[in-house]
BAKOL-828551 format. One line per 2 residues: number of its first residue (from 1); for each residue x negated, y negated, z negated of N, C-alpha, C. Coordinates in nm, 2 decimals, always signed. Atoms other than C-alpha are relative to their C-alpha. Example, Ala and Ser with C-alpha at 12.3 -4.5 7.8 and 13.67 -1.06 7.14 Angstrom:
1> -0.09/+0.12/+0.00/-1.23/+0.45/-0.78/-0.09/-0.12/+0.00  +0.09/+0.11/+0.00/-1.37/+0.11/-0.71/+0.08/-0.11/-0.08
This chain:
1> +0.09/-0.08/+0.07/+4.35/-4.40/+0.18/+0.01/+0.17/+0.06  -0.01/-0.15/-0.03/+4.50/-4.07/+0.28/-0.04/+0.02/+0.15
3> +0.05/-0.01/-0.15/+4.43/-4.14/+0.68/-0.15/+0.04/-0.02  +0.13/-0.02/+0.02/+4.05/-4.18/+0.54/-0.03/+0.15/-0.04
5> +0.02/-0.15/+0.06/+4.08/-3.85/+0.37/+0.00/+0.10/+0.11  -0.01/-0.10/-0.13/+4.20/-3.64/+0.67/-0.09/-0.03/+0.09
7> +0.10/+0.02/-0.09/+3.93/-3.83/+0.88/-0.11/+0.09/-0.03  +0.13/-0.08/+0.06/+3.67/-3.70/+0.64/+0.00/+0.14/+0.02
9> -0.01/-0.18/+0.02/+3.80/-3.36/+0.60/-0.02/+0.03/+0.14  -0.01/-0.04/-0.18/+3.85/-3.33/+0.99/-0.17/+0.00/+0.04
11> +0.14/-0.01/-0.04/+3.47/-3.41/+1.03/-0.08/+0.08/-0.08  +0.08/-0.13/+0.06/+3.36/-3.19/+0.76/+0.01/+0.14/+0.07
13> -0.05/-0.16/-0.06/+3.58/-2.91/+0.90/-0.07/+0.04/+0.12  +0.10/-0.01/-0.11/+3.39/-2.97/+1.25/-0.11/+0.05/-0.04
15> +0.15/-0.05/+0.04/+3.07/-2.95/+1.07/-0.03/+0.14/-0.04  +0.01/-0.15/+0.04/+3.13/-2.65/+0.92/+0.03/+0.11/+0.09
17> -0.01/-0.04/-0.13/+3.25/-2.51/+1.23/-0.12/+0.05/+0.08  +0.11/-0.01/-0.08/+2.95/-2.59/+1.42/-0.11/+0.06/-0.08
19> +0.14/-0.08/+0.07/+2.69/-2.47/+1.14/+0.03/+0.13/-0.01  -0.02/-0.15/+0.02/+2.91/-2.15/+1.11/-0.03/+0.05/+0.12
21> +0.01/-0.07/-0.09/+2.87/-2.07/+1.46/-0.14/-0.01/+0.04  +0.14/-0.01/+0.03/+2.49/-2.17/+1.44/-0.05/+0.12/-0.05
23> +0.07/-0.06/+0.06/+2.44/-1.95/+1.22/+0.03/+0.16/+0.06  -0.05/-0.10/-0.08/+2.63/-1.66/+1.44/-0.10/+0.01/+0.09
25> +0.13/-0.03/-0.12/+2.36/-1.75/+1.72/-0.09/-0.10/-0.05  +0.08/+0.08/+0.02/+2.08/-1.86/+1.54/-0.06/-0.11/+0.10
27> +0.07/+0.10/-0.05/+1.90/-2.19/+1.64/-0.15/+0.01/+0.00  +0.17/+0.03/+0.03/+1.51/-2.20/+1.68/-0.04/-0.13/+0.03
29> +0.10/+0.11/+0.01/+1.34/-2.50/+1.58/-0.13/-0.02/-0.03  +0.13/+0.01/+0.07/+0.99/-2.62/+1.54/+0.02/-0.14/-0.08
31> +0.01/+0.11/+0.07/+0.93/-2.86/+1.27/-0.03/-0.16/+0.04  +0.05/+0.12/-0.07/+0.93/-3.22/+1.30/-0.14/-0.03/-0.10
33> +0.07/+0.01/+0.09/+0.60/-3.30/+1.15/-0.05/-0.14/-0.04  +0.03/+0.15/+0.05/+0.50/-3.67/+1.18/+0.03/-0.07/+0.17
35> -0.01/+0.09/-0.15/+0.53/-3.97/+1.46/-0.12/+0.05/+0.08  +0.16/-0.02/-0.06/+0.23/-3.90/+1.72/-0.01/-0.19/+0.03
37> +0.04/+0.15/-0.04/+0.04/-4.25/+1.78/+0.04/-0.06/+0.13  +0.02/+0.01/-0.15/+0.06/-4.48/+2.05/-0.13/-0.01/+0.03
39> +0.14/+0.02/-0.05/-0.21/-4.54/+2.27/-0.01/-0.06/+0.14  +0.07/+0.05/-0.11/-0.39/-4.69/+2.56/-0.09/+0.06/+0.05
41> +0.09/-0.06/-0.03/-0.60/-4.49/+2.74/-0.03/+0.01/+0.17  +0.03/-0.02/-0.14/-0.79/-4.44/+3.09/+0.00/+0.13/+0.04
43> +0.03/-0.13/-0.02/-0.76/-4.17/+3.29/-0.09/+0.02/+0.13  +0.11/-0.08/-0.09/-0.97/-3.94/+3.55/+0.04/-0.11/+0.13
45> -0.03/+0.09/-0.15/-0.84/-4.19/+3.86/-0.03/-0.14/-0.07  -0.01/+0.13/+0.03/-0.88/-4.49/+3.66/+0.13/-0.10/-0.03
47> -0.11/+0.05/+0.04/-0.55/-4.55/+3.57/+0.04/-0.01/-0.13  -0.03/+0.01/+0.13/-0.37/-4.67/+3.25/+0.10/+0.12/-0.04
49> -0.09/-0.08/+0.05/-0.19/-4.42/+3.07/+0.02/-0.03/-0.14  -0.04/+0.02/+0.12/-0.01/-4.50/+2.78/+0.13/+0.11/-0.11
51> -0.07/-0.08/+0.07/+0.19/-4.31/+2.50/+0.17/-0.04/+0.03  -0.15/+0.04/-0.04/+0.53/-4.50/+2.66/+0.00/+0.08/+0.11
53> -0.03/-0.08/-0.11/+0.46/-4.31/+2.99/-0.01/+0.13/+0.00  -0.06/-0.10/-0.01/+0.48/-4.02/+2.86/+0.12/+0.06/-0.11
55> -0.12/-0.03/+0.07/+0.80/-4.05/+2.66/+0.11/+0.07/+0.10  -0.11/-0.07/-0.06/+1.06/-3.81/+2.76/-0.07/+0.11/+0.06
57> +0.12/-0.14/-0.05/+0.77/-3.53/+2.86/-0.03/+0.05/-0.14  +0.05/-0.04/+0.09/+0.67/-3.30/+2.61/-0.16/+0.04/+0.03
59> +0.17/-0.01/-0.02/+0.29/-3.29/+2.59/-0.09/+0.04/-0.08  +0.11/-0.04/+0.04/+0.03/-3.10/+2.49/-0.12/-0.06/+0.01
61> +0.11/+0.08/-0.01/-0.28/-3.28/+2.38/-0.15/+0.11/-0.07  +0.09/-0.06/+0.01/-0.62/-3.15/+2.36/-0.14/-0.09/-0.03
63> +0.10/+0.09/+0.02/-0.94/-3.33/+2.21/-0.15/+0.06/+0.00  +0.14/-0.03/-0.02/-1.31/-3.30/+2.30/-0.09/-0.11/+0.07
65> +0.08/+0.07/-0.05/-1.61/-3.46/+2.45/-0.06/+0.08/+0.11  +0.03/-0.06/-0.13/-1.75/-3.37/+2.80/-0.10/+0.11/+0.01
67> +0.15/-0.08/-0.01/-2.09/-3.25/+2.71/+0.02/+0.11/-0.10  -0.03/-0.10/+0.12/-1.94/-3.02/+2.46/+0.01/+0.15/+0.05
69> -0.01/-0.15/-0.04/-1.99/-2.61/+2.52/+0.09/+0.05/-0.07  -0.12/-0.03/+0.12/-1.83/-2.45/+2.22/+0.03/-0.08/-0.10
71> -0.12/-0.09/-0.04/-1.57/-2.44/+2.11/+0.06/-0.04/+0.10  -0.06/+0.10/-0.14/-1.46/-2.69/+2.43/+0.02/+0.12/+0.09
73> -0.03/-0.07/-0.11/-1.48/-2.43/+2.65/+0.12/+0.09/-0.01  -0.12/-0.06/+0.03/-1.22/-2.22/+2.47/+0.11/-0.05/+0.00
75> -0.14/+0.06/+0.02/-0.97/-2.47/+2.41/+0.01/-0.05/+0.14  -0.03/+0.02/-0.13/-1.01/-2.57/+2.78/+0.06/+0.12/+0.07
77> -0.03/-0.15/-0.06/-0.96/-2.19/+2.89/+0.14/-0.01/-0.04  -0.16/+0.00/+0.06/-0.62/-2.22/+2.66/+0.07/-0.10/+0.08
79> -0.05/+0.12/-0.06/-0.55/-2.53/+2.82/+0.06/+0.01/+0.16  -0.03/-0.02/-0.13/-0.57/-2.40/+3.18/+0.09/+0.13/+0.00
81> -0.06/-0.09/-0.01/-0.40/-2.08/+3.09/+0.13/-0.04/-0.03  -0.13/+0.06/+0.02/-0.09/-2.28/+2.96/+0.01/-0.06/+0.10
83> -0.01/+0.08/-0.12/-0.12/-2.52/+3.28/+0.07/+0.14/+0.10  +0.00/-0.07/-0.07/-0.09/-2.17/+3.47/+0.14/+0.08/-0.02
85> -0.13/-0.04/+0.04/+0.20/-2.01/+3.28/+0.12/-0.09/+0.02  -0.12/+0.09/-0.01/+0.41/-2.33/+3.29/+0.01/+0.01/+0.18
87> -0.05/+0.01/-0.15/+0.37/-2.34/+3.69/+0.07/+0.13/+0.01  -0.10/-0.12/-0.04/+0.57/-2.01/+3.69/+0.13/-0.02/-0.08
89> -0.13/-0.01/+0.08/+0.84/-2.13/+3.45/+0.08/-0.05/+0.12  -0.13/+0.06/-0.11/+1.19/-2.18/+3.65/+0.05/-0.11/-0.03
91> -0.06/+0.09/+0.02/+1.26/-2.46/+3.47/-0.11/-0.14/-0.05  +0.10/+0.08/+0.05/+1.06/-2.80/+3.43/+0.10/-0.15/-0.07
93> -0.10/+0.09/+0.07/+1.34/-2.98/+3.22/+0.00/+0.01/-0.14  +0.09/+0.15/-0.04/+1.19/-3.20/+3.01/-0.13/+0.05/+0.09
95> +0.15/+0.00/-0.05/+0.87/-3.24/+3.22/-0.12/+0.02/-0.10  +0.13/-0.04/+0.07/+0.56/-3.06/+3.04/-0.12/-0.09/+0.04
97> +0.11/+0.03/-0.05/+0.24/-3.23/+3.05/-0.14/+0.00/-0.07  +0.10/+0.00/+0.07/-0.10/-3.18/+2.94/-0.12/-0.10/+0.01
99> +0.11/+0.12/+0.01/-0.37/-3.45/+2.82/-0.11/+0.08/-0.08  +0.14/+0.00/+0.05/-0.72/-3.39/+2.74/-0.06/-0.11/-0.04
101> +0.05/+0.12/+0.02/-0.86/-3.68/+2.53/-0.15/+0.04/-0.05  +0.17/+0.00/+0.01/-1.26/-3.73/+2.54/+0.02/-0.14/-0.12
103> +0.04/+0.05/+0.07/-1.34/-3.89/+2.21/-0.16/-0.09/+0.04  +0.13/+0.04/-0.05/-1.68/-4.01/+2.37/+0.01/-0.08/+0.09
105> -0.01/+0.08/-0.13/-1.59/-4.28/+2.60/-0.13/-0.09/+0.05  +0.10/+0.07/-0.02/-1.93/-4.46/+2.58/-0.05/+0.08/+0.10
107> +0.08/-0.13/-0.10/-2.07/-4.10/+2.80/+0.09/+0.04/+0.09  -0.09/-0.05/-0.07/-1.74/-4.01/+2.94/+0.06/-0.11/+0.09
109> -0.07/+0.09/-0.09/-1.69/-4.23/+3.23/+0.09/+0.06/+0.07  -0.09/-0.06/-0.10/-1.41/-4.22/+3.48/-0.05/+0.12/+0.09
111> +0.06/-0.07/-0.07/-1.63/-4.04/+3.70/-0.02/+0.15/-0.07  +0.02/-0.07/+0.05/-1.73/-3.80/+3.46/+0.16/+0.09/-0.03
113> -0.12/-0.10/+0.02/-1.37/-3.72/+3.36/+0.06/+0.07/+0.13  -0.02/-0.04/-0.12/-1.29/-3.68/+3.71/-0.06/+0.15/+0.00
115> +0.07/-0.12/-0.06/-1.54/-3.39/+3.77/+0.03/+0.09/-0.11  -0.05/-0.11/+0.12/-1.43/-3.24/+3.42/+0.12/+0.07/+0.03
117> -0.16/-0.05/-0.01/-1.06/-3.24/+3.53/-0.06/+0.12/+0.12  +0.00/-0.12/-0.10/-1.18/-3.05/+3.87/-0.03/+0.12/-0.02
119> +0.09/-0.15/+0.01/-1.43/-2.81/+3.73/+0.14/+0.07/-0.13  -0.11/-0.09/+0.06/-1.11/-2.71/+3.45/+0.08/+0.05/+0.13
121> -0.08/-0.06/-0.09/-0.91/-2.66/+3.77/+0.17/-0.06/-0.05  -0.10/+0.04/+0.03/-0.66/-2.91/+3.65/+0.07/-0.07/+0.13
123> -0.08/+0.05/-0.09/-0.37/-2.99/+3.83/+0.04/-0.14/-0.02  -0.02/+0.12/+0.05/-0.35/-3.37/+3.83/+0.14/-0.06/-0.03
125> -0.15/+0.01/+0.04/+0.04/-3.37/+3.84/+0.02/+0.05/-0.11  -0.05/-0.05/+0.15/+0.06/-3.18/+3.52/-0.11/-0.03/-0.11
127> +0.15/+0.00/+0.11/-0.32/-3.23/+3.32/-0.05/-0.12/+0.04  +0.05/+0.14/-0.05/-0.45/-3.56/+3.31/-0.15/+0.01/-0.10
129> +0.07/+0.03/+0.09/-0.81/-3.62/+3.13/-0.01/-0.13/+0.02  -0.02/+0.13/+0.03/-0.84/-3.96/+2.96/-0.08/-0.03/-0.11
131> +0.08/+0.04/+0.13/-1.03/-4.17/+2.71/+0.02/-0.15/+0.02  -0.05/+0.14/+0.07/-1.00/-4.50/+2.55/-0.12/-0.11/-0.06
133> +0.08/+0.09/+0.07/-1.16/-4.80/+2.40/-0.07/+0.04/-0.09  +0.09/-0.04/+0.08/-1.46/-4.70/+2.18/+0.09/-0.02/-0.16
135> -0.05/+0.05/+0.16/-1.31/-4.92/+1.88/+0.12/+0.06/-0.03  -0.11/-0.04/+0.02/-0.99/-4.77/+1.91/+0.04/+0.18/-0.01
137> -0.04/-0.15/+0.04/-1.03/-4.39/+1.93/+0.01/+0.06/-0.11  -0.01/-0.09/+0.15/-1.10/-4.29/+1.57/+0.12/-0.06/-0.07
139> -0.13/+0.04/+0.04/-0.78/-4.49/+1.51/+0.07/+0.11/+0.07  -0.09/-0.09/-0.06/-0.60/-4.28/+1.77/-0.01/+0.14/-0.02
141> +0.03/-0.12/+0.03/-0.78/-3.97/+1.73/+0.01/+0.05/-0.15  -0.01/+0.00/+0.12/-0.86/-3.98/+1.39/+0.09/+0.03/-0.12
143> -0.13/+0.06/+0.11/-0.59/-4.13/+1.19/+0.13/+0.00/+0.08  -0.14/-0.02/-0.09/-0.30/-4.12/+1.47/+0.01/+0.17/+0.01
145> -0.02/-0.14/-0.01/-0.34/-3.74/+1.55/-0.06/+0.08/-0.11  +0.07/-0.04/+0.10/-0.53/-3.68/+1.23/-0.07/+0.13/+0.03
147> +0.10/-0.09/-0.03/-0.81/-3.47/+1.41/-0.14/-0.07/-0.03  +0.12/+0.04/+0.06/-1.14/-3.49/+1.23/-0.09/+0.02/+0.11
149> +0.12/-0.01/-0.05/-1.45/-3.57/+1.43/-0.12/-0.09/-0.04  +0.14/+0.10/+0.01/-1.82/-3.75/+1.38/-0.10/+0.01/+0.06
151> +0.11/-0.05/-0.07/-2.11/-3.78/+1.57/-0.12/+0.02/-0.07  +0.12/-0.05/+0.06/-2.43/-3.63/+1.48/-0.10/-0.08/+0.04
153> +0.14/+0.07/-0.05/-2.79/-3.79/+1.50/-0.03/+0.04/+0.14  +0.07/-0.06/-0.16/-2.86/-3.60/+1.82/+0.11/-0.05/+0.12
155> -0.08/+0.03/-0.09/-2.56/-3.74/+1.98/+0.12/+0.05/+0.02  -0.12/-0.10/-0.01/-2.32/-3.45/+1.98/+0.08/-0.01/-0.11
157> -0.10/+0.03/+0.12/-2.01/-3.43/+1.73/+0.03/+0.13/-0.04  -0.07/-0.12/+0.11/-1.88/-3.22/+1.46/+0.14/-0.05/+0.00
159> -0.15/+0.02/-0.02/-1.51/-3.18/+1.49/+0.10/+0.12/+0.01  -0.08/-0.08/+0.01/-1.21/-3.00/+1.44/+0.06/+0.06/+0.12
161> -0.06/-0.05/-0.10/-1.11/-2.81/+1.74/+0.17/-0.01/-0.02  -0.15/+0.00/+0.08/-0.71/-2.88/+1.74/+0.07/-0.05/+0.16
163> -0.10/+0.04/-0.10/-0.43/-2.90/+2.01/+0.12/-0.04/-0.07  -0.10/+0.07/+0.02/-0.13/-3.09/+1.94/+0.12/-0.01/+0.10
165> -0.13/+0.01/-0.08/+0.22/-3.06/+2.08/+0.08/-0.14/-0.02  -0.07/+0.11/+0.06/+0.44/-3.38/+2.08/+0.13/+0.02/+0.12
167> -0.11/+0.01/-0.11/+0.80/-3.40/+2.22/+0.02/-0.12/+0.08  -0.01/+0.13/-0.13/+0.96/-3.63/+2.46/+0.05/-0.09/-0.09
169> -0.04/+0.12/+0.09/+1.07/-3.86/+2.13/-0.13/-0.04/-0.04  +0.11/+0.02/+0.04/+0.70/-3.88/+2.05/-0.01/+0.04/-0.12
171> +0.00/-0.08/+0.11/+0.74/-3.65/+1.76/-0.11/+0.12/+0.00  +0.09/-0.12/-0.01/+0.45/-3.40/+1.69/+0.07/+0.11/-0.10
173> -0.08/-0.13/+0.04/+0.60/-3.06/+1.68/-0.09/+0.13/-0.08  +0.05/-0.09/+0.02/+0.32/-2.83/+1.64/-0.13/-0.04/-0.01
175> +0.14/+0.02/+0.00/-0.08/-2.82/+1.55/-0.04/+0.12/+0.00  +0.08/-0.11/-0.03/-0.29/-2.56/+1.66/-0.17/-0.01/-0.06
177> +0.11/+0.03/+0.04/-0.60/-2.57/+1.46/-0.13/+0.10/-0.05  +0.08/-0.11/+0.04/-0.74/-2.23/+1.35/-0.04/+0.07/+0.12
179> +0.01/-0.05/-0.10/-0.91/-2.15/+1.67/+0.10/-0.03/+0.11  -0.13/+0.01/-0.10/-0.76/-2.17/+2.02/+0.11/+0.12/-0.03
181> -0.14/-0.12/+0.00/-0.41/-2.02/+2.01/+0.03/+0.08/+0.13  -0.03/-0.08/-0.12/-0.31/-1.74/+2.27/+0.10/-0.15/+0.07
183> -0.06/+0.11/-0.08/-0.16/-1.96/+2.56/+0.15/+0.04/-0.01  -0.11/-0.06/+0.01/+0.15/-1.74/+2.54/+0.06/-0.07/-0.12
185> -0.05/+0.06/+0.10/+0.21/-1.87/+2.18/+0.05/-0.15/+0.04  -0.04/+0.15/-0.04/+0.19/-2.24/+2.30/+0.13/+0.00/+0.08
187> -0.10/+0.04/-0.12/+0.43/-2.20/+2.61/+0.15/+0.04/-0.06  -0.11/-0.03/+0.08/+0.67/-2.02/+2.35/+0.04/-0.11/-0.08
189> -0.02/+0.11/+0.07/+0.67/-2.31/+2.13/+0.04/-0.12/+0.11  -0.04/+0.07/-0.13/+0.69/-2.52/+2.46/+0.14/+0.01/+0.01
191> -0.14/-0.06/-0.05/+1.01/-2.35/+2.55/+0.11/-0.01/-0.11  -0.05/+0.03/+0.09/+1.15/-2.38/+2.22/+0.03/-0.14/-0.04
193> -0.03/+0.10/+0.02/+1.13/-2.77/+2.19/+0.06/-0.04/+0.12  -0.08/+0.05/-0.11/+1.26/-2.79/+2.57/+0.14/+0.05/-0.02
195> -0.14/-0.04/+0.05/+1.55/-2.60/+2.47/+0.07/-0.05/-0.09  -0.08/+0.14/+0.11/+1.65/-2.85/+2.19/+0.01/-0.09/+0.09
197> +0.00/+0.12/-0.06/+1.58/-3.12/+2.41/+0.13/+0.00/+0.14  -0.11/-0.01/-0.12/+1.83/-2.99/+2.67/+0.15/+0.02/-0.05
199> -0.11/-0.05/+0.08/+2.08/-2.84/+2.42/+0.05/-0.10/-0.10  -0.06/+0.10/+0.14/+2.11/-3.10/+2.12/+0.08/-0.11/+0.04
201> -0.07/+0.12/-0.04/+2.35/-3.30/+2.26/+0.14/+0.02/-0.02  -0.14/+0.01/+0.04/+2.71/-3.41/+2.16/+0.02/+0.10/-0.12
203> +0.00/-0.08/+0.12/+2.85/-3.15/+1.90/-0.13/+0.05/-0.02  +0.09/-0.07/+0.02/+2.58/-2.94/+1.95/-0.11/-0.07/-0.07
205> +0.07/+0.04/+0.07/+2.38/-3.17/+1.80/-0.02/+0.00/-0.14  -0.03/+0.00/+0.15/+2.50/-3.14/+1.46/-0.06/+0.12/-0.04
207> +0.03/-0.11/+0.06/+2.41/-2.79/+1.43/-0.16/+0.00/+0.03  +0.17/-0.03/+0.01/+2.02/-2.86/+1.55/-0.03/-0.11/-0.11
209> +0.04/+0.11/+0.12/+2.03/-3.14/+1.28/+0.00/+0.07/-0.11  -0.01/-0.11/+0.10/+2.14/-2.86/+1.04/-0.10/+0.07/-0.02
211> +0.11/-0.12/-0.01/+1.88/-2.64/+1.15/-0.11/-0.09/-0.07  +0.11/+0.09/+0.04/+1.61/-2.93/+1.11/+0.01/+0.01/-0.16
213> -0.02/+0.01/+0.14/+1.75/-2.97/+0.76/-0.06/+0.09/-0.08  +0.04/-0.07/+0.09/+1.72/-2.65/+0.65/-0.18/+0.07/+0.00
215> +0.16/-0.02/-0.01/+1.35/-2.58/+0.80/-0.06/-0.12/-0.09  +0.04/+0.07/+0.07/+1.26/-2.88/+0.63/+0.00/+0.03/-0.19
217> -0.01/+0.01/+0.16/+1.39/-2.78/+0.27/-0.09/+0.15/-0.02  +0.07/-0.12/+0.03/+1.22/-2.42/+0.30/-0.15/-0.01/+0.06
219> +0.15/+0.01/-0.01/+0.87/-2.55/+0.41/-0.07/-0.03/-0.12
């Protein structure tokens, strides 16, 4: 019993020290909002793209349909600016990917996706355009990513322009819904998530978990 008490006391002491150090050097985290959905899509080269393929990468998702003009032009421009800023970053650890998902697969063919990617200036090593099974898109985009869209009688869509940031563990960390945010804001959020992925190991993980607990309680 005495040894157990000493052991738990030591663990508590170490935890207190870690949290105290964290308070002296504040740790920044983004909240863990919800698990991102699993999916299997087809990209602009006709290749299969799954949620498992993206594990370990920080991913910024955009949702659109290719015949859309406004507000899609603005969100595409934001994605392009994020791509340009990421290209200038000194580190890519963990890697960062951009994925634009079309929820209009019946019209947005592989060829159309490829043309749209080229028109957007997408770096194929960084930014992927993809779509999927028409019967599953509502489940993936609407329910999984919580992005509203519905097709109107004229074939266009009414939808909620949204960008979603997902970490390497497949957890949603940020949602950008009120107009396209500044690319600088998104890249800063990506830096925060990347920094956590690099540093929240070993004893430091306790400090990050304590910070997440505090963030959850204050939301």
